[in-house]
Steps between C-alpha positions, in 0.01 A plus 500: 500500500630842408390843608514806278425864567289648217399866481124439478262784583161360404296191412591556132868463587431177687299375200794574268731297728251210509469514120874469426546227763206298364652524149829361633326193638613258767477761772294543814502852631350727760473876447498721809402840363517705826860392569590493126634145521459201272580152628564245227529123530658374178767284345607793280824680581499832684633664180205365299251619762665844515493531122133401498405747773695774319260459205240684708710818474505528881807536716586149620759375745579157640447492876623145553389145568193466717 
């Protein structure tokens, strides 16, 4: 499980994150909008997950394993 910080300000931002992660496939994720965190359970590498989250156009950083 990995945790990422994503600069999400609204439900639309969270939807964009969910959309790109669903397209990637093979991921289970939880979006915590108030704390701007996304927890992802996946076999993909951190680099792949970061690249995917970056497609939203939001500022993304890797917090660490959870």
